[in-house]
N, CA, C and O atoms as a printed pandas DataFrame, in Angstrom:
     atom_number atom_name residue_name chain_id  residue_number  x_coord  y_coord  z_coord
0              1         N          MET        A               1   32.337   43.483  -74.541
1              2        CA          MET        A               1   31.757   42.446  -75.377
2              3         C          MET        A               1   32.261   41.060  -74.960
3              4         O          MET        A               1   31.474   40.118  -74.861
4              5         N          GLY        A               2   33.563   40.934  -74.717
5              6        CA          GLY        A               2   34.128   39.656  -74.289
6              7         C          GLY        A               2   33.604   39.237  -72.937
7              8         O          GLY        A               2   33.380   38.051  -72.697
8              9         N          PHE        A               3   33.404   40.202  -72.043
9             10        CA          PHE        A               3   32.877   39.931  -70.703
10            11         C          PHE        A               3   31.456   39.385  -70.802
11            12         O          PHE        A               3   31.099   38.428  -70.115
12            13         N          SER        A               4   30.657   39.997  -71.655
13            14        CA          SER        A               4   29.280   39.543  -71.853
14            15         C          SER        A               4   29.244   38.124  -72.419
15            16         O          SER        A               4   28.426   37.305  -72.001
16            17         N          ALA        A               5   30.126   37.840  -73.362
17            18        CA          ALA        A               5   30.180   36.501  -73.948
18            19         C          ALA        A               5   30.596   35.467  -72.905
19            20         O          ALA        A               5   30.062   34.358  -72.870
20            21         N          ALA        A               6   31.559   35.844  -72.051
21            22        CA          ALA        A               6   32.013   34.919  -71.010
22            23         C          ALA        A               6   30.904   34.640  -70.004
23            24         O          ALA        A               6   30.738   33.500  -69.569
24            25         N          LEU        A               7   30.154   35.649  -69.635
25            26        CA          LEU        A               7   29.031   35.443  -68.716
26            27         C          LEU        A               7   27.971   34.548  -69.339
27            28         O          LEU        A               7   27.375   33.715  -68.656
28            29         N          ASN        A               8   27.738   34.716  -70.620
29            30        CA          ASN        A               8   26.751   33.903  -71.315
30            31         C          ASN        A               8   27.190   32.442  -71.361
31            32         O          ASN        A               8   26.363   31.543  -71.209
32            33         N          ILE        A               9   28.480   32.198  -71.569
33            34        CA          ILE        A               9   28.989   30.826  -71.599
34            35         C          ILE        A               9   28.796   30.161  -70.240
35            36         O          ILE        A               9   28.389   29.002  -70.165
36            37         N          LYS        A              10   29.086   30.888  -69.175
37            38        CA          LYS        A              10   28.896   30.337  -67.832
38            39         C          LYS        A              10   27.419   30.011  -67.601
39            40         O          LYS        A              10   27.096   28.988  -66.998
40            41         N          SER        A              11   26.545   30.860  -68.070
41            42        CA          SER        A              11   25.104   30.622  -67.945
42            43         C          SER        A              11   24.687   29.385  -68.741
43            44         O          SER        A              11   23.874   28.588  -68.273
44            45         N          ILE        A              12   25.238   29.231  -69.928
45            46        CA          ILE        A              12   24.925   28.057  -70.754
46            47         C          ILE        A              12   25.409   26.787  -70.061
47            48         O          ILE        A              12   24.691   25.787  -70.036
48            49         N          PHE        A              13   26.621   26.813  -69.496
49            50        CA          PHE        A              13   27.153   25.649  -68.779
50            51         C          PHE        A              13   26.273   25.311  -67.574
51            52         O          PHE        A              13   26.020   24.140  -67.293
52            53         N          ASN        A              14   25.814   26.337  -66.869
53            54        CA          ASN        A              14   24.925   26.105  -65.717
54            55         C          ASN        A              14   23.631   25.436  -66.157
55            56         O          ASN        A              14   23.201   24.455  -65.550
56            57         N          LYS        A              15   23.008   25.960  -67.206
57            58        CA          LYS        A              15   21.744   25.395  -67.687
58            59         C          LYS        A              15   21.931   23.967  -68.196
59            60         O          LYS        A              15   21.105   23.094  -67.931
60            61         N          LEU        A              16   23.010   23.738  -68.923
61            62        CA          LEU        A              16   23.287   22.401  -69.443
62            63         C          LEU        A              16   23.538   21.415  -68.305
63            64         O          LEU        A              16   23.048   20.286  -68.335
64            65         N          SER        A              17   24.295   21.841  -67.313
65            66        CA          SER        A              17   24.586   20.936  -66.198
66            67         C          SER        A              17   23.323   20.622  -65.399
67            68         O          SER        A              17   23.177   19.502  -64.908
68            69         N          VAL        A              18   22.409   21.579  -65.256
69            70        CA          VAL        A              18   21.149   21.316  -64.555
70            71         C          VAL        A              18   20.342   20.264  -65.308
71            72         O          VAL        A              18   19.750   19.380  -64.689
72            73         N          LYS        A              19   20.311   20.351  -66.634
73            74        CA          LYS        A              19   19.597   19.344  -67.426
74            75         C          LYS        A              19   20.240   17.964  -67.285
75            76         O          LYS        A              19   19.543   16.957  -67.165
76            77         N          ILE        A              20   21.562   17.926  -67.298
77            78        CA          ILE        A              20   22.268   16.651  -67.143
78            79         C          ILE        A              20   22.001   16.064  -65.760
79            80         O          ILE        A              20   21.788   14.859  -65.623
80            81         N          ILE        A              21   22.014   16.911  -64.742
81            82        CA          ILE        A              21   21.739   16.457  -63.372
82            83         C          ILE        A              21   20.343   15.855  -63.279
83            84         O          ILE        A              21   20.160   14.807  -62.661
84            85         N          ASN        A              22   19.361   16.506  -63.885
85            86        CA          ASN        A              22   17.988   15.989  -63.854
86            87         C          ASN        A              22   17.868   14.651  -64.586
87            88         O          ASN        A              22   17.140   13.761  -64.146
88            89         N          ILE        A              23   18.580   14.515  -65.698
89            90        CA          ILE        A              23   18.565   13.243  -66.434
90            91         C          ILE        A              23   19.167   12.128  -65.578
91            92         O          ILE        A              23   18.600   11.040  -65.471
92            93         N          PHE        A              24   20.328   12.413  -64.966
93            94        CA          PHE        A              24   20.985   11.398  -64.143
94            95         C          PHE        A              24   20.157   11.067  -62.901
95            96         O          PHE        A              24   20.161    9.923  -62.445
96            97         N          SER        A              25   19.453   12.047  -62.354
97            98        CA          SER        A              25   18.586   11.782  -61.199
98            99         C          SER        A              25   17.450   10.846  -61.581
99           100         O          SER        A              25   17.101    9.947  -60.816
100          101         N          GLY        A              26   16.876   11.050  -62.751
101          102        CA          GLY        A              26   15.826   10.165  -63.235
102          103         C          GLY        A              26   16.321    8.750  -63.476
103          104         O          GLY        A              26   15.643    7.776  -63.151
104          105         N          ILE        A              27   17.513    8.650  -64.049
105          106        CA          ILE        A              27   18.105    7.329  -64.275
106          107         C          ILE        A              27   18.367    6.636  -62.937
107          108         O          ILE        A              27   18.128    5.437  -62.796
108          109         N          SER        A              28   18.864    7.404  -61.951
109          110        CA          SER        A              28   19.129    6.837  -60.624
110          111         C          SER        A              28   17.857    6.310  -59.990
111          112         O          SER        A              28   17.854    5.233  -59.394
112          113         N          ALA        A              29   16.774    7.067  -60.116
113          114        CA          ALA        A              29   15.498    6.616  -59.562
114          115         C          ALA        A              29   15.045    5.324  -60.230
115          116         O          ALA        A              29   14.542    4.414  -59.571
116          117         N          SER        A              30   15.229    5.255  -61.539
117          118        CA          SER        A              30   14.830    4.048  -62.273
118          119         C          SER        A              30   15.641    2.832  -61.830
119          120         O          SER        A              30   15.108    1.729  -61.709
120          121         N          ILE        A              31   16.920    3.043  -61.593
121          122        CA          ILE        A              31   17.781    1.942  -61.157
122          123         C          ILE        A              31   17.425    1.503  -59.740
123          124         O          ILE        A              31   17.424    0.309  -59.441
124          125         N          ALA        A              32   17.126    2.460  -58.871
125          126        CA          ALA        A              32   16.869    2.164  -57.456
126          127         C          ALA        A              32   15.532    1.476  -57.213
127          128         O          ALA        A              32   15.279    1.011  -56.102
128          129         N          VAL        A              33   14.685    1.400  -58.205
129          130        CA          VAL        A              33   13.383    0.758  -58.039
130          131         C          VAL        A              33   13.518   -0.753  -57.852
131          132         O          VAL        A              33   12.585   -1.392  -57.368
132          133         N          THR        A              34   14.639   -1.328  -58.219
133          134        CA          THR        A              34   14.809   -2.770  -58.056
134          135         C          THR        A              34   14.553   -3.152  -56.602
135          136         O          THR        A              34   15.129   -2.549  -55.696
136          137         N          PRO        A              35   13.709   -4.133  -56.368
137          138        CA          PRO        A              35   13.314   -4.463  -54.996
138          139         C          PRO        A              35   14.358   -5.246  -54.198
139          140         O          PRO        A              35   14.154   -5.504  -53.012
140          141         N          ILE        A              36   15.459   -5.623  -54.822
141          142        CA          ILE        A              36   16.468   -6.432  -54.137
142          143         C          ILE        A              36   17.471   -5.509  -53.444
143          144         O          ILE        A              36   18.128   -4.710  -54.112
144          145         N          PRO        A              37   17.600   -5.603  -52.121
145          146        CA          PRO        A              37   18.565   -4.748  -51.419
146          147         C          PRO        A              37   20.000   -4.973  -51.904
147          148         O          PRO        A              37   20.382   -6.099  -52.225
148          149         N          VAL        A              38   20.765   -3.931  -51.955
149          150        CA          VAL        A              38   22.188   -3.902  -52.293
150          151         C          VAL        A              38   22.450   -4.144  -53.789
151          152         O          VAL        A              38   23.603   -4.090  -54.217
152          153         N          SER        A              39   21.436   -4.402  -54.570
153          154        CA          SER        A              39   21.656   -4.721  -55.984
154          155         C          SER        A              39   22.032   -3.506  -56.819
155          156         O          SER        A              39   22.562   -3.656  -57.920
156          157         N          ASP        A              40   21.768   -2.309  -56.315
157          158        CA          ASP        A              40   21.978   -1.120  -57.140
158          159         C          ASP        A              40   23.084   -0.194  -56.652
159          160         O          ASP        A              40   23.386    0.797  -57.317
160          161         N          ILE        A              41   23.685   -0.486  -55.529
161          162        CA          ILE        A              41   24.666    0.435  -54.940
162          163         C          ILE        A              41   25.816    0.718  -55.901
163          164         O          ILE        A              41   26.179    1.877  -56.104
164          165         N          PHE        A              42   26.389   -0.317  -56.490
165          166        CA          PHE        A              42   27.564   -0.142  -57.343
166          167         C          PHE        A              42   27.217    0.609  -58.621
167          168         O          PHE        A              42   27.995    1.435  -59.097
168          169         N          ILE        A              43   26.050    0.317  -59.167
169          170        CA          ILE        A              43   25.623    1.018  -60.384
170          171         C          ILE        A              43   25.386    2.497  -60.072
171          172         O          ILE        A              43   25.800    3.368  -60.838
172          173         N          LEU        A              44   24.723    2.780  -58.956
173          174        CA          LEU        A              44   24.453    4.172  -58.594
174          175         C          LEU        A              44   25.739    4.945  -58.310
175          176         O          LEU        A              44   25.875    6.097  -58.724
176          177         N          CYS        A              45   26.669    4.328  -57.616
177          178        CA          CYS        A              45   27.943    5.000  -57.327
178          179         C          CYS        A              45   28.695    5.306  -58.616
179          180         O          CYS        A              45   29.255    6.392  -58.768
180          181         N          ALA        A              46   28.710    4.354  -59.541
181          182        CA          ALA        A              46   29.372    4.581  -60.826
182          183         C          ALA        A              46   28.661    5.678  -61.619
183          184         O          ALA        A              46   29.310    6.514  -62.249
184          185         N          LEU        A              47   27.344    5.673  -61.587
185          186        CA          LEU        A              47   26.562    6.682  -62.290
186          187         C          LEU        A              47   26.820    8.078  -61.712
187          188         O          LEU        A              47   26.949    9.047  -62.461
188          189         N          GLN        A              48   26.895    8.177  -60.396
189          190        CA          GLN        A              48   27.148    9.462  -59.756
190          191         C          GLN        A              48   28.569    9.943  -60.027
191          192         O          GLN        A              48   28.793   11.142  -60.197
192          193         N          ALA        A              49   29.528    9.025  -60.070
193          194        CA          ALA        A              49   30.904    9.409  -60.411
194          195         C          ALA        A              49   30.973    9.904  -61.853
195          196         O          ALA        A              49   31.676   10.872  -62.143
196          197         N          LEU        A              50   30.249    9.248  -62.756
197          198        CA          LEU        A              50   30.190    9.690  -64.150
198          199         C          LEU        A              50   29.576   11.086  -64.248
199          200         O          LEU        A              50   30.052   11.916  -65.023
200          201         N          LEU        A              51   28.538   11.348  -63.481
201          202        CA          LEU        A              51   27.910   12.666  -63.455
202          203         C          LEU        A              51   28.919   13.736  -63.054
203          204         O          LEU        A              51   28.993   14.790  -63.685
204          205         N          VAL        A              52   29.691   13.469  -62.011
205          206        CA          VAL        A              52   30.707   14.428  -61.563
206          207         C          VAL        A              52   31.751   14.630  -62.654
207          208         O          VAL        A              52   32.196   15.755  -62.880
208          209         N          MET        A              53   32.145   13.560  -63.331
209          210        CA          MET        A              53   33.137   13.676  -64.401
210          211         C          MET        A              53   32.613   14.528  -65.559
211          212         O          MET        A              53   33.361   15.326  -66.123
212          213         N          ILE        A              54   31.353   14.369  -65.915
213          214        CA          ILE        A              54   30.763   15.148  -67.007
214          215         C          ILE        A              54   30.714   16.627  -66.630
215          216         O          ILE        A              54   31.047   17.487  -67.446
216          217         N          ILE        A              55   30.304   16.923  -65.410
217          218        CA          ILE        A              55   30.228   18.322  -64.977
218          219         C          ILE        A              55   31.628   18.933  -64.906
219          220         O          ILE        A              55   31.820   20.092  -65.271
220          221         N          ALA        A              56   32.600   18.157  -64.437
221          222        CA          ALA        A              56   33.987   18.648  -64.406
222          223         C          ALA        A              56   34.475   18.927  -65.827
223          224         O          ALA        A              56   35.157   19.924  -66.064
224          225         N          ALA        A              57   34.133   18.058  -66.766
225          226        CA          ALA        A              57   34.539   18.263  -68.161
226          227         C          ALA        A              57   33.901   19.511  -68.750
227          228         O          ALA        A              57   34.533   20.220  -69.533
228          229         N          LEU        A              58   32.647   19.787  -68.378
229          230        CA          LEU        A              58   31.995   21.012  -68.841
230          231         C          LEU        A              58   32.754   22.253  -68.385
231          232         O          LEU        A              58   32.797   23.260  -69.091
232          233         N          SER        A              59   33.342   22.172  -67.219
233          234        CA          SER        A              59   34.062   23.331  -66.684
234          235         C          SER        A              59   35.463   23.448  -67.272
235          236         O          SER        A              59   36.173   24.417  -67.004
236          237         N          GLY        A              60   35.861   22.459  -68.075
237          238        CA          GLY        A              60   37.168   22.510  -68.697
238          239         C          GLY        A              60   38.237   21.756  -67.927
239          240         O          GLY        A              60   39.415   21.825  -68.275
240          241         N          ARG        A              61   37.847   21.045  -66.895
241          242        CA          ARG        A              61   38.800   20.272  -66.101
242          243         C          ARG        A              61   38.688   18.804  -66.450
243          244         O          ARG        A              61   37.616   18.312  -66.804
244          245         N          LYS        A              62   39.801   18.118  -66.346
245          246        CA          LYS        A              62   39.796   16.671  -66.552
246          247         C          LYS        A              62   39.927   16.032  -65.186
247          248         O          LYS        A              62   40.720   16.465  -64.350
248          249         N          ILE        A              63   39.135   14.992  -64.975
249          250        CA          ILE        A              63   39.131   14.320  -63.683
250          251         C          ILE        A              63   39.049   12.822  -63.933
251          252         O          ILE        A              63   38.332   12.375  -64.828
252          253         N          THR        A              64   39.778   12.053  -63.150
253          254        CA          THR        A              64   39.766   10.600  -63.317
254          255         C          THR        A              64   38.525   10.006  -62.649
255          256         O          THR        A              64   37.869   10.649  -61.830
256          257         N          PHE        A              65   38.226    8.770  -63.020
257          258        CA          PHE        A              65   37.076    8.087  -62.430
258          259         C          PHE        A              65   37.283    7.906  -60.929
259          260         O          PHE        A              65   36.340    8.046  -60.150
260          261         N          LYS        A              66   38.515    7.595  -60.520
261          262        CA          LYS        A              66   38.806    7.409  -59.096
262          263         C          LYS        A              66   38.603    8.715  -58.325
263          264         O          LYS        A              66   38.006    8.716  -57.248
264          265         N          ALA        A              67   39.100    9.824  -58.874
265          266        CA          ALA        A              67   38.935   11.119  -58.217
266          267         C          ALA        A              67   37.459   11.509  -58.157
267          268         O          ALA        A              67   37.004   12.082  -57.167
268          269         N          ALA        A              68   36.715   11.199  -59.216
269          270        CA          ALA        A              68   35.277   11.491  -59.218
270          271         C          ALA        A              68   34.568   10.671  -58.154
271          272         O          ALA        A              68   33.658   11.166  -57.489
272          273         N          GLY        A              69   34.980    9.414  -57.989
273          274        CA          GLY        A              69   34.400    8.571  -56.940
274          275         C          GLY        A              69   34.660    9.141  -55.555
275          276         O          GLY        A              69   33.788    9.113  -54.687
276          277         N          GLU        A              70   35.866    9.657  -55.356
277          278        CA          GLU        A              70   36.186   10.280  -54.068
278          279         C          GLU        A              70   35.347   11.541  -53.846
279          280         O          GLU        A              70   34.904   11.809  -52.729
280          281         N          LEU        A              71   35.135   12.308  -54.911
281          282        CA          LEU        A              71   34.285   13.489  -54.791
282          283         C          LEU        A              71   32.845   13.102  -54.464
283          284         O          LEU        A              71   32.190   13.756  -53.653
284          285         N          VAL        A              72   32.355   12.037  -55.100
285          286        CA          VAL        A              72   30.993   11.569  -54.819
286          287         C          VAL        A              72   30.867   11.192  -53.346
287          288         O          VAL        A              72   29.875   11.521  -52.696
288          289         N          THR        A              73   31.870   10.506  -52.831
289          290        CA          THR        A              73   31.834   10.110  -51.424
290          291         C          THR        A              73   31.812   11.336  -50.518
291          292         O          THR        A              73   31.066   11.368  -49.540
292          293         N          SER        A              74   32.614   12.333  -50.828
293          294        CA          SER        A              74   32.645   13.525  -49.973
294          295         C          SER        A              74   31.406   14.394  -50.168
295          296         O          SER        A              74   30.939   15.025  -49.220
296          297         N          PHE        A              75   30.866   14.434  -51.393
297          298        CA          PHE        A              75   29.647   15.208  -51.628
298          299         C          PHE        A              75   28.421   14.524  -51.046
299          300         O          PHE        A              75   27.424   15.187  -50.761
300          301         N          GLY        A              76   28.476   13.213  -50.866
301          302        CA          GLY        A              76   27.316   12.430  -50.491
302          303         C          GLY        A              76   26.761   12.717  -49.114
303          304         O          GLY        A              76   25.785   12.071  -48.731
304          305         N          GLY        A              77   27.289   13.602  -48.372
305          306        CA          GLY        A              77   26.758   13.933  -47.062
306          307         C          GLY        A              77   27.879   14.251  -46.096
307          308         O          GLY        A              77   27.882   13.796  -44.953
308          309         N          ILE        A              78   28.824   15.030  -46.566
309          310        CA          ILE        A              78   29.979   15.443  -45.775
310          311         C          ILE        A              78   30.734   14.224  -45.279
311          312         O          ILE        A              78   30.802   13.937  -44.084
312          313         N          GLY        A              79   31.289   13.532  -46.236
313          314        CA          GLY        A              79   32.170   12.430  -45.891
314          315         C          GLY        A              79   31.515   11.072  -45.967
315          316         O          GLY        A              79   30.351   10.926  -46.339
316          317         N          ALA        A              80   32.293   10.104  -45.607
317          318        CA          ALA        A              80   31.866    8.713  -45.727
318          319         C          ALA        A              80   30.707    8.364  -44.810
319          320         O          ALA        A              80   29.908    7.489  -45.144
320          321         N          VAL        A              81   30.594    9.020  -43.668
321          322        CA          VAL        A              81   29.506    8.711  -42.738
322          323         C          VAL        A              81   28.158    9.077  -43.357
323          324         O          VAL        A              81   27.228    8.270  -43.349
324          325         N          GLY        A              82   28.055   10.274  -43.886
325          326        CA          GLY        A              82   26.811   10.704  -44.525
326          327         C          GLY        A              82   26.478    9.854  -45.733
327          328         O          GLY        A              82   25.323    9.489  -45.953
328          329         N          PHE        A              83   27.506    9.540  -46.518
329          330        CA          PHE        A              83   27.303    8.698  -47.694
330          331         C          PHE        A              83   26.806    7.320  -47.275
331          332         O          PHE        A              83   25.888    6.770  -47.884
332          333         N          GLY        A              84   27.417    6.769  -46.237
333          334        CA          GLY        A              84   27.007    5.456  -45.732
334          335         C          GLY        A              84   25.589    5.463  -45.201
335          336         O          GLY        A              84   24.835    4.517  -45.429
336          337         N          LEU        A              85   25.219    6.520  -44.495
337          338        CA          LEU        A              85   23.856    6.624  -43.963
338          339         C          LEU        A              85   22.832    6.733  -45.088
339          340         O          LEU        A              85   21.744    6.163  -45.001
340          341         N          ARG        A              86   23.184    7.470  -46.151
341          342        CA          ARG        A              86   22.265    7.600  -47.286
342          343         C          ARG        A              86   22.073    6.246  -47.950
343          344         O          ARG        A              86   20.946    5.870  -48.272
344          345         N          ILE        A              87   23.154    5.512  -48.157
345          346        CA          ILE        A              87   23.061    4.177  -48.763
346          347         C          ILE        A              87   22.261    3.238  -47.859
347          348         O          ILE        A              87   21.424    2.472  -48.336
348          349         N          ALA        A              88   22.524    3.302  -46.551
349          350        CA          ALA        A              88   21.808    2.432  -45.605
350          351         C          ALA        A              88   20.311    2.727  -45.632
351          352         O          ALA        A              88   19.500    1.802  -45.663
352          353         N          ALA        A              89   19.940    3.997  -45.621
353          354        CA          ALA        A              89   18.517    4.362  -45.653
354          355         C          ALA        A              89   17.869    3.871  -46.934
355          356         O          ALA        A              89   16.749    3.360  -46.919
356          357         N          GLN        A              90   18.574    4.028  -48.034
357          358        CA          GLN        A              90   18.029    3.594  -49.313
358          359         C          GLN        A              90   17.834    2.088  -49.339
359          360         O          GLN        A              90   16.802    1.607  -49.808
360          361         N          GLN        A              91   18.801    1.343  -48.846
361          362        CA          GLN        A              91   18.714   -0.110  -48.891
362          363         C          GLN        A              91   17.717   -0.644  -47.857
363          364         O          GLN        A              91   16.984   -1.593  -48.136
364          365         N          LEU        A              92   17.689   -0.043  -46.676
365          366        CA          LEU        A              92   16.737   -0.490  -45.650
366          367         C          LEU        A              92   15.294   -0.237  -46.080
367          368         O          LEU        A              92   14.389   -0.984  -45.709
368          369         N          SER        A              93   15.086    0.825  -46.865
369          370        CA          SER        A              93   13.730    1.106  -47.327
370          371         C          SER        A              93   13.202   -0.026  -48.213
371          372         O          SER        A              93   11.991   -0.231  -48.302
372          373         N          LYS        A              94   14.090   -0.747  -48.856
373          374        CA          LYS        A              94   13.654   -1.858  -49.703
374          375         C          LYS        A              94   13.074   -3.005  -48.890
375          376         O          LYS        A              94   12.274   -3.789  -49.400
376          377         N          PHE        A              95   13.471   -3.103  -47.635
377          378        CA          PHE        A              95   12.892   -4.136  -46.780
378          379         C          PHE        A              95   11.427   -3.832  -46.454
379          380         O          PHE        A              95   10.692   -4.722  -46.026
380          381         N          ALA        A              96   11.003   -2.590  -46.653
381          382        CA          ALA        A              96    9.595   -2.241  -46.455
382          383         C          ALA        A              96    8.709   -2.971  -47.464
383          384         O          ALA        A              96    7.500   -3.086  -47.263
384          385         N          ASN        A              97    9.306   -3.458  -48.538
385          386        CA          ASN        A              97    8.539   -4.226  -49.528
386          387         C          ASN        A              97    7.930   -5.484  -48.932
387          388         O          ASN        A              97    6.931   -5.986  -49.445
388          389         N          THR        A              98    8.516   -6.000  -47.858
389          390        CA          THR        A              98    7.966   -7.209  -47.244
390          391         C          THR        A              98    6.638   -6.924  -46.549
391          392         O          THR        A              98    5.787   -7.807  -46.448
392          393         N          VAL        A              99    6.459   -5.686  -46.068
393          394        CA          VAL        A              99    5.220   -5.303  -45.395
394          395         C          VAL        A              99    4.215   -4.724  -46.389
395          396         O          VAL        A              99    3.064   -5.155  -46.450
396          397         N          PHE        A             100    4.669   -3.743  -47.163
397          398        CA          PHE        A             100    3.825   -3.101  -48.171
398          399         C          PHE        A             100    4.525   -3.207  -49.519
399          400         O          PHE        A             100    5.407   -2.403  -49.821
400          401         N          PRO        A             101    4.149   -4.182  -50.328
401          402        CA          PRO        A             101    4.840   -4.392  -51.601
402          403         C          PRO        A             101    4.890   -3.124  -52.461
403          404         O          PRO        A             101    3.873   -2.479  -52.715
404          405         N          GLY        A             102    6.099   -2.795  -52.896
405          406        CA          GLY        A             102    6.292   -1.656  -53.788
406          407         C          GLY        A             102    6.672   -0.358  -53.106
407          408         O          GLY        A             102    7.353    0.478  -53.699
408          409         N          ILE        A             103    6.236   -0.174  -51.855
409          410        CA          ILE        A             103    6.491    1.118  -51.206
410          411         C          ILE        A             103    7.971    1.331  -50.903
411          412         O          ILE        A             103    8.474    2.449  -51.007
412          413         N          GLY        A             104    8.663    0.265  -50.530
413          414        CA          GLY        A             104   10.093    0.386  -50.238
414          415         C          GLY        A             104   10.894    0.764  -51.468
415          416         O          GLY        A             104   11.840    1.547  -51.385
416          417         N          SER        A             105   10.515    0.210  -52.609
417          418        CA          SER        A             105   11.200    0.544  -53.856
418          419         C          SER        A             105   10.968    2.004  -54.230
419          420         O          SER        A             105   11.867    2.674  -54.739
420          421         N          GLY        A             106    9.773    2.485  -53.978
421          422        CA          GLY        A             106    9.470    3.894  -54.246
422          423         C          GLY        A             106   10.280    4.827  -53.361
423          424         O          GLY        A             106   10.799    5.843  -53.823
424          425         N          ILE        A             107   10.385    4.475  -52.089
425          426        CA          ILE        A             107   11.187    5.280  -51.160
426          427         C          ILE        A             107   12.651    5.251  -51.588
427          428         O          ILE        A             107   13.318    6.286  -51.599
428          429         N          SER        A             108   13.144    4.077  -51.938
429          430        CA          SER        A             108   14.530    3.926  -52.382
430          431         C          SER        A             108   14.801    4.763  -53.632
431          432         O          SER        A             108   15.851    5.396  -53.742
432          433         N          ALA        A             109   13.857    4.764  -54.568
433          434        CA          ALA        A             109   14.014    5.555  -55.794
434          435         C          ALA        A             109   14.075    7.038  -55.475
435          436         O          ALA        A             109   14.870    7.772  -56.063
436          437         N          GLY        A             110   13.241    7.480  -54.549
437          438        CA          GLY        A             110   13.260    8.888  -54.151
438          439         C          GLY        A             110   14.574    9.287  -53.501
439          440         O          GLY        A             110   15.109   10.361  -53.776
440          441         N          ILE        A             111   15.088    8.428  -52.643
441          442        CA          ILE        A             111   16.369    8.705  -51.984
442          443         C          ILE        A             111   17.501    8.734  -53.011
443          444         O          ILE        A             111   18.371    9.602  -52.953
444          445         N          ALA        A             112   17.489    7.795  -53.942
445          446        CA          ALA        A             112   18.542    7.739  -54.966
446          447         C          ALA        A             112   18.502    8.982  -55.855
447          448         O          ALA        A             112   19.540    9.565  -56.165
448          449         N          ALA        A             113   17.300    9.380  -56.259
449          450        CA          ALA        A             113   17.176   10.560  -57.115
450          451         C          ALA        A             113   17.618   11.820  -56.372
451          452         O          ALA        A             113   18.334   12.654  -56.927
452          453         N          ALA        A             114   17.191   11.955  -55.120
453          454        CA          ALA        A             114   17.570   13.133  -54.339
454          455         C          ALA        A             114   19.073   13.157  -54.065
455          456         O          ALA        A             114   19.700   14.216  -54.114
456          457         N          GLY        A             115   19.643   12.002  -53.779
457          458        CA          GLY        A             115   21.083   11.928  -53.542
458          459         C          GLY        A             115   21.882   12.281  -54.784
459          460         O          GLY        A             115   22.869   13.013  -54.705
460          461         N          THR        A             116   21.461   11.765  -55.929
461          462        CA          THR        A             116   22.147   12.059  -57.186
462          463         C          THR        A             116   22.014   13.534  -57.534
463          464         O          THR        A             116   22.972   14.155  -57.992
464          465         N          LYS        A             117   20.840   14.091  -57.320
465          466        CA          LYS        A             117   20.635   15.518  -57.599
466          467         C          LYS        A             117   21.520   16.374  -56.694
467          468         O          LYS        A             117   22.109   17.356  -57.148
468          469         N          THR        A             118   21.612   16.005  -55.421
469          470        CA          THR        A             118   22.451   16.751  -54.492
470          471         C          THR        A             118   23.914   16.686  -54.890
471          472         O          THR        A             118   24.613   17.700  -54.871
472          473         N          ILE        A             119   24.375   15.508  -55.249
473          474        CA          ILE        A             119   25.765   15.346  -55.688
474          475         C          ILE        A             119   26.019   16.167  -56.951
475          476         O          ILE        A             119   27.053   16.824  -57.069
476          477         N          GLY        A             120   25.085   16.131  -57.883
477          478        CA          GLY        A             120   25.228   16.912  -59.114
478          479         C          GLY        A             120   25.257   18.408  -58.856
479          480         O          GLY        A             120   26.056   19.131  -59.451
480          481         N          GLU        A             121   24.383   18.873  -57.966
481          482        CA          GLU        A             121   24.358   20.303  -57.645
482          483         C          GLU        A             121   25.648   20.742  -56.955
483          484         O          GLU        A             121   26.168   21.823  -57.234
484          485         N          CYS        A             122   26.160   19.908  -56.059
485          486        CA          CYS        A             122   27.437   20.225  -55.406
486          487         C          CYS        A             122   28.551   20.298  -56.443
487          488         O          CYS        A             122   29.380   21.207  -56.406
488          489         N          ALA        A             123   28.572   19.341  -57.370
489          490        CA          ALA        A             123   29.588   19.344  -58.421
490          491         C          ALA        A             123   29.431   20.567  -59.316
491          492         O          ALA        A             123   30.424   21.180  -59.708
492          493         N          ARG        A             124   28.193   20.924  -59.642
493          494        CA          ARG        A             124   27.945   22.102  -60.495
494          495         C          ARG        A             124   28.460   23.370  -59.823
495          496         O          ARG        A             124   29.126   24.195  -60.449
496          497         N          LYS        A             125   28.145   23.510  -58.550
497          498        CA          LYS        A             125   28.599   24.708  -57.846
498          499         C          LYS        A             125   30.107   24.720  -57.664
499          500         O          LYS        A             125   30.734   25.778  -57.703
500          501         N          TYR        A             126   30.687   23.542  -57.465
501          502        CA          TYR        A             126   32.134   23.453  -57.273
502          503         C          TYR        A             126   32.887   23.711  -58.576
503          504         O          TYR        A             126   33.811   24.523  -58.609
504          505         N          PHE        A             127   32.496   23.024  -59.645
505          506        CA          PHE        A             127   33.248   23.135  -60.893
506          507         C          PHE        A             127   32.815   24.317  -61.753
507          508         O          PHE        A             127   33.657   25.101  -62.190
508          509         N          ILE        A             128   31.531   24.454  -62.000
509          510        CA          ILE        A             128   31.076   25.501  -62.910
510          511         C          ILE        A             128   30.995   26.839  -62.185
511          512         O          ILE        A             128   31.223   27.886  -62.791
512          513         N          GLY        A             129   30.677   26.815  -60.903
513          514        CA          GLY        A             129   30.630   28.054  -60.133
514          515         C          GLY        A             129   32.000   28.696  -59.981
515          516         O          GLY        A             129   32.099   29.886  -59.683
516          517         N          ARG        A             130   33.055   27.919  -60.185
517          518        CA          ARG        A             130   34.414   28.436  -60.025
518          519         C          ARG        A             130   35.058   28.841  -61.346
519          520         O          ARG        A             130   36.232   29.211  -61.372
520          521         N          ILE        A             131   34.301   28.775  -62.446
521          522        CA          ILE        A             131   34.845   29.213  -63.734
522          523         C          ILE        A             131   35.075   30.710  -63.647
523          524         O          ILE        A             131   34.164   31.477  -63.332
524          525         N          GLU        A             132   36.287   31.109  -63.927
525          526        CA          GLU        A             132   36.623   32.527  -63.838
526          527         C          GLU        A             132   36.260   33.216  -65.141
527          528         O          GLU        A             132   36.572   32.740  -66.232
528          529         N          VAL        A             133   35.592   34.350  -64.995
529          530        CA          VAL        A             133   35.216   35.148  -66.158
530          531         C          VAL        A             133   36.263   36.242  -66.306
531          532         O          VAL        A             133   36.443   37.069  -65.411
532          533         N          LYS        A             134   36.953   36.239  -67.447
533          534        CA          LYS        A             134   38.022   37.229  -67.670
534          535         C          LYS        A             134   37.610   38.249  -68.699
535          536         O          LYS        A             134   38.382   39.155  -69.013
């Protein structure tokens, strides 16, 4: 009976974290729509660090904002290089607005949402996937 209850709790945490990840991905897309390059990087990084902190808290672990930021950087594409390339692609896409108004912002929003979702899924698998069922 206790084993079944523990499995159910892990399932509930997984479902809840997926919903939170989807909410944060939508918020990230909304923020990234701003047509001004570099205007959203700091907000998105803070939002992604908050997402990691919430998922860590769901798993019963406490994590600082600084540690969550470091996790976001490492989750963002296997280290700082991948994270930097993702940010560069997102920001460079905004320059497409000069040729086709609006399209660069749409591309940037898609990249931000996908990046946030990926970071959230990595955090979910890392923190909630490691919850031990006793």
